[in-house]
N, C-alpha and C positions, 0 to 999 in steps of 0.2 A: 625492491620491486617498485615500479612506477605506479602513480595513482591510476593511470589509464589501465594498467594490467589488473590492478585490484578491482577497479570499477567493472572491467570486463569479466573477471571471475565471478563476482557477485551478480552482475547484470546478466551474464550468460545463463547462470543457473536460474535466476528469476525469470528470464525470458522463457526457459523451458517450462517452468511452473505456469506462467501466464498462457502459454500456448495450449498446455493441457487444460487450463481453465476455460479457454475458448471451446475446446472440444466438449468439456463438461456442460457448458451453457448451451451449446448447440443441441446436445442430446436432451437437456432439460427442456428447451423450447419445443423440440419435437414431441417429447413425452407429455408435457404439462401445459405448454403454451403460456398464456397469461391468465389461466383459469384459477379457480378457488384454491386448488391444492398447491399451486406454485406460490400463491400469496401466503398460505399457511406455512409451508416449509421455510420460505425466506424470512418470514416474521419470526419463526421459532429459532432459526439459525442466527439471526441478527444479534440476539441478546448475548449468547456465549461469545460471539465474535466481538461484540462491544467490550466485554470484560477482558477478553484476550488482549485487545489493544490497550485498555486502561491499565491492567495489572501486569501485562507481559511486555509487549514490544516497547511501548512508550516509556514505562518505568525503568526497564533494565537497559535498554539502549542508551537512555539519557543519564541514569544514575549509577548503574552497576559498572559499566565499562570504564569511566574515569577512575572510580575507586579501585577496581580490580587492577587497572594499569598502574595505579600508584603503588599498590601492594607489591606488584612484580618488581617495580623499580626500587622500592625500599627494602623489601624482605625476600625477594626472589620467588621462585615457584612454590616453595614450602609455605611462605607467608600468604601467597595468593590462594593456595589450597585450603589453608586454615580459614581464611576469610570466606571462601566459597562454601565451606561446610557450615559455618555459622549462619550464613544467609539461607542455605538450603533448609536447615532445620526450622527456621522461623517461617520461611516461605511455604514449605510443605504444610505445616500445621495451620497457617492462616488460610491457605487455599482450601484445605479440607473443611474448615468451619464455614467458609464462604459458600462452597459448593453445596453443602447440606442445607444451609440456611436459604439459599436461593431456590433450591429444588422444592423445599417446603412452602416457600412463598410464591411459587410460580403462578398459581391461579390469580392472585391479586396483581402480580406484575404484568401478566398478559392483559388483564382487563383494564388496567389503569395506565400502563406505560408502553408495553410492546405493541399492542394492537387494539386500542380502545374502540376502533371502528368495527371490530368483530363482535361487540357486546350483544348486538341484536340477534346473533346466530349462535346459540348455545353449543351446537355440535362443532362448528368451526373453532370456537374458543376452546372447547375441550380437547380437540385434536392438537391444536397449537400448544396447549399446556403440556400434554403428554410428550410430544416431540421435543419440546424445549427441555424437559426433564431428562430425556435420554441423551441429548446433545450437550448439556451443561458441563459434565465432567471433562469435555474437550478443553474447557478453560484451564483446568488443573494441569492437564498434560502440556498445553501450549505455554503456560506460564513457566513451568520448569524447563521446557524446551528453550524459551527465550533467555533464561538465565545461562544455560549451558552454551547457547549460541553467542551470547556476549563474551563468555570466556574464550570461545574459539576465535572470535573476531579479534580480541585483544592479543591472542597468541599468534595472529596472522594465519590462522587456518580458516579460511573463508568458505571453502567449498561445501563442507558437510552441513553447515548452518544454512547455506543458501539453497542446497538441493533438497533439504527435508520437506519444505512446503509442497514440492512436486507430488508427494505421496498422498496428500489430501485429494488432489484432483484425480490421480490414478485410481485410488480406491473408490471414489465417488463415480467415476466413469465406468468402472467395472460393475458397480451396482446398477447404474442406468442401462448398460448394455444387457445385463441379465434381465432387468425389468422389461425392456422392449422385446427381447428374444422370447421371454415366457408369456408375453401378452398381459402383464400385470395391470390392474386398474390403477387410477391415480393415487388412491389411498395407500395401496400396497407399495407402489413406487416411492411414495413419501416416507414410508417406514424403512424401506431399504436404504434410502439416502440418509435418514437419521442415524441408523446404526453404523453406516459407513463413516460418518463424521467421527464418531467415537473411536472406531477402529483406527482411523487415520491418525488421531491424536496419539494413540499408543505407539504406532509405528514411528511417527516423527520424533517422539521422545527417545525411543530406542536408538535412532540414528545419531542424534547429537550426543547421547550418553556415550556411545562407543567412540564417537569422534573425540570427545574430551579425554577418554582413556587413551586413545591413540596419540593424543597431544602430550601425554605424560602426566595427567592429573587424574587421580582416583578419588571420587567424592564419597565420603562416608556420612552417615546420618548422625548429627549431634542433637542433644536435647535443646529445644528452643530456648534461647537466652538473648536478652537485649544487651549485647556488647556495644561498646562505643562505635565500632564500625557499622554494626547493624542499625544503630540509632541514626548515624550520619546518612546511611543509605535511605532510610525511611524519610528523613527530612528532605532529601533530594528527590525521592521517588514519587511521593504523593503529588506534588505539583506536576512532575513530569508525566505521571500516569494520565492526568487530565489532559495535558497538552498533547501527548502522543496519541490519544484517542479522539482528537478533534474531528477527524473525518467520520469516524463511527458515531460520535455523539451527534453530529449534524445529521447523519443518515438515519439514526434511530428517531430523531425528532421528525424528520421528513416521513419516515415510515409510519409513525403514529398518526400523522396528519393524513397520509395517503391511504391508510387502512379504511377510511370512509368511502373509498371508491374501489370497486372490484377490479382487479387487474393492475392497479396502480403500483403496488409494491413490486410485483414481478417486472413491470415495465422499467422501473427505476433500476432494478438489479441487473437486467440484461444490458442496459446502457452503461451502467457502472463497470461491468466486466470489460467492456471494450476500452474505455479510457484508462482502466487499471493496468493495461499492458505497458504503455510508455511510462505511466506513473511508477509502476513497479520496477521496470527494467532500469530506468534512469534514477528516479527519486530514491527508491530503496537502496540501490547500489551506492549512490553518493552518500546517503545518510549513514549507512552501515560502515563504509570505509572512512568517511571524513571524520567521524567522532574520535576514534582512537588515534588517527593521524594528528588532529588538532590538539588532543590531550597530550600527546607525546611532545609536540613542539612547544607547547606552553609550559609543561613541566620542566623542560630543559632550558626555559627562558629565552627561546629563539622566537621573538615576536615577528621578525621579518619573514621567517619561514611560515609561521602561522597565518600571517596576512596573505602570503602568496598562495598557500593551499586553499584558503577560503575563496579568493578571487578566481583562481583557476577553476574551482568547482562550480562557481556561478556561471562562468563562461561556458564550461562544458555542458551544464544543464540547459542553458538557452540555445546553444548550438544544436542540440538534439530535440528539444521540446517545441521550439517555434514551428518547424515544419510539421511535426506531429499534430500540433494544435490546428494548424491551417488545413491539413489533410483530413482530420476528423470532422472539422466544421463543414468542409465542402462535400466530402464523400460519405456523410453519415447515412444517407438512405441506401446507397449501393452496399455499404458495409453490412448494414442490418439485414438487407434482403438476401445477400449471399450467405451470411453466417446462420441466420435464424429462420428464414421464411420457408417452412416445410412442416408437415404434420399438423399439429394443433396451432401453429403460429401462422396467422394469415396476413394478408396485405394491410389490413387496418392496423394490426399490431405493429407492422413495420413502420408505418407512418408515425405512430405515437412514439415508439422507442427511438426512431431516427431523430425526431425533433428534440428529445431529451439529450441524446448523444451530441448533437450539434452544440447545445448549450454547455455541456461538460467540456467540449473541446476548447471553448473560449477560456475556461478556467484552468486548463491543464498546466500552462507554464507557472501559474501562481501556486498550484498544489505542489508541483515539483520543487519550486524555489523554497517553499516552507521546509522541505526535507534538507535543503542545502544550507539554510540560514539557522535553523534551530541548533545544530551542533556548535555554532559560534557562541551560544549561551551555555550549553551543557558542558562543553569542554572547560569552561571557567566556573563550573559548579553553580551556575545560576539557572535554576529551573523555575523560579517564581515569576520572572518577567514573561517568558513565553506562556505560562499558565494564565496570567492576567489578559494577555492578548487573545488567548484561546477563549476565555470566558466572554470577552467582548464579541468575538466573532460568533459564538454560540447564540448570544442575545440577538445579534443582527440576523443570523440565519432563522431563528425562531420567529422573529417579528415579520420578516419578509415571507417566509413559508406560509404562515397563517394568513397574511394579507393577500398573497398571490394565488394560493390554491383555489379559492372560490372563483377566480377569474380565468386562470389558464391551467388549472389542474396540475398534472405531474410536472409540466414545464415550469410551473411556479416554484416547485420544490427544488428542481435543478438550478434555477436562477438564484434562489436564496443561497444554496451551497456555494455556488461560484462567487457570488458577491462577498460572502463571508470569508472565503479562501483568499481572495485578493486583498481584503482589508487586513487580514492576518499577515500576509506577505509584506505589505507596505510597512506595517508597524514593526515587524522584525528587522526589515532592512534599515529603516531610518534610525532605529534605536542602536543597532550595531554601529552604524556610521557616526552617529552623534557621540557615542562613547569612545570612538577612535579604534574600535575593534574591527572595522571594515575600512580598508584603505581605498580612497578614491583614486582611480587610474584613468586619465584621459584616453590613453590608447585602448583600454578595455571598453570605455564608453563608446568610442568610435567603432570598435569592432561589433559591439552589440547593435548599434544603429545599422551597420551594414548587414548584419544578420537579419534584422527586421526587413530591410529592403529586399534581401534575397528571398525571404518568405513571401513578400508581396508579389515578386516576380513569379515565384512558384504558383501562387494562387491564381494569377492571370492565366498561366499556361495550363493549369489543371482545369479551370473552368472551360477553356477552349477545347481541351482534349475530351472532357466529359461530354460536351455537346455532340461530338462525333462518335462517342462510344455508347451513347444513350440507348441505341437500338439493341445493343448486346446485353443490356442490364435490365430489360423489361421483365415483369413477372411472367412466368411460363416459359422463359428461355431456359435451355439446358443449363444445369448447375455448372458443368465444366466450362461452358462458354462464359457464363457470368463471372466465374472465378478467374478465368484468364483475362477478361476485360478489367476486372477490379485490380488484379496484380499488375496489369499493363499500365493502368492509371497511376498506381502507387510507384511503379518503376520510373515513369516519366517525371512525376513530382520529385522523386529523390534525385534524379539526374539533373533536373533544372536547378533545384535548390543548391546542391553541393557544388555544381559547376559555377553557378553565380557567386556563391559565397567565397570560393577560392579565387575566382577571377577578380572580384572587386575588393578583396582584402578583408572580408569578414572572418575568414579562417585561413590558417597557414599550417601545413603539416609540420614544418620545422618548429614553428612556435608552439604547437601543441605538444610536440615531443619534449621540447626543452622545459616548458612551463609546468607540465603535468608530471615531470619526473621529480620524484621526491629527493630533496637535497638533504644530505646527512652530515652531521657533525662528527659522527663516529662510523666505523665500518659496520656493514650490515651483519646482523646476527644470522646464523645458519637457518633458523626457522623462518626468516623473512622470505626466503625463496621457495618455501614449500607451497604446494598447491597453486 
């Protein structure tokens, strides 16, 4: 199966999840706006979400997948099953202890880390603590889900792992619809959402568990034991956990600073949801597919294939994210107005969230490139180098956020995250290149330059078109008219960008088909063509 098809499988499922996420945030904006309860819920949810990234996605996509793939190559499915059971026993036990400890410590965590700005409001702090306690077991569910998702990805069963996150949004949307239908007050709505997060974690875990069983592996519980394989996993996973959670680390730092201003946490979250669409669809898909592909090529000693896979992934990322970044930057205000401006979300909220989204748009290519560059280290079982870069970017983010928040409020926090993301990207890129793990290709450099030119042409066309569509995007205009105008602008932008890119040589269908097709030294295994 070609990389394009695998990217499409994961990206398509992720797109579904992000679209449901848009629907969820639209309902959240209508029900809670940027009021106190929105701040409380997002603050309470951020912490389990942080630990989900630290202990789940980051650690297991980076550390578990290469080791699991190695077990399959060396000892077959039975060896991989044995390794999985060893890890499951240790992981389950550790997560149980962490969850209980964090729930008991939640009052201190909320006061000093999650939302120190709430300290002057005891009721706000108390509600945040209780909601965080309800939602924290979501961490346990999602960490086990991430482990099983890593197994599925290594076995080339991408769909179940990619579709599972959709159910978080589906269940939360159901809770919001019920709250709006029943006329629930903001506090009751917040509780519905908190319990829906926990329910979603259980559902997602069930989906990937049955996916693993369908793939031919049944995991049994083993008494926790520090085997050599588990020790090796921990050595790789601890740095990778920190690295994989970089976005969440930076966001929780920003949240702690933003908690001093009412509505700031919710404004950042609403903007974050928009740019997470291209970041998720492209970045997550590339990261999930690229790691096992690189690991397999390196294990077989095929350095040329590994270099080709890495470069084609970078090209694919820029091909899709450059126009997305420009579009988000120029259309930030119409996007926010169409998606959110109704109910408790007013025109002033639109102006604030749109300014944050425009800044995030400038950082989008960097954020996605991180997802495409990190597997170049992880596939070589080097998780410490990305961790060092992550810690540096966290320091930059913290310093800039603290410095800029008093000057430009929420926009300062977004600026800090973007600057930290680009610094991390550049460090990853030049380190891979210096080590010889990233092959410099002049034809690739030329195509990237032409893609930038295509994006600039698109920007000019979009600014011109937007000036003529402005009357259809004004507040008070019918939602359907605003929606049609926005989609019309997006359609024009896509047409101009892709036409220009193919005309001037920034992209070529034949080249994409040839270069993104996975070269094999051996015939494909039957399971490679599944899903």
